C-alpha positions, 0 to 999 in steps of 0.5 A: 735276468739270466735264465737259471742253469738246469740241474743235473739229475740226482743220480749223477750227482750222488754217484759222483760223491760215492766214497764207498770203501768197497771201491778200493777192491777195484784196484785188485784186478789192476795190480795183481796181474802186474806182479811178475812173480805170478808169470815166472815159470812154466808150471803147473800146466792145466790141460797142457796150457802153461801157467801164463795162459791159464792165469790170463783167464784167471785175471779175467774172472778176478776182474769180473767177480770183483766188479760184480761184488763192488757193484752189488755192495755200492748200488743204491737200494730202491733204484733200478 
């Protein structure tokens, strides 16, 4: 008789089945920087930096904030 296969931890199995609608927000920091209209121009300038450069920082902040929001809304309560 063959030995039974070890089971995967429940946390890995439950995370693989996470179909939360909050996960759709993760497309926001991927799609928004791909819109060329945001980069089509020099102004307005912030502290002398053209729009392209300060928008790069804004996209980083958008990515961090949406990732944090999705994590907080989808994490299992009672787990650490």
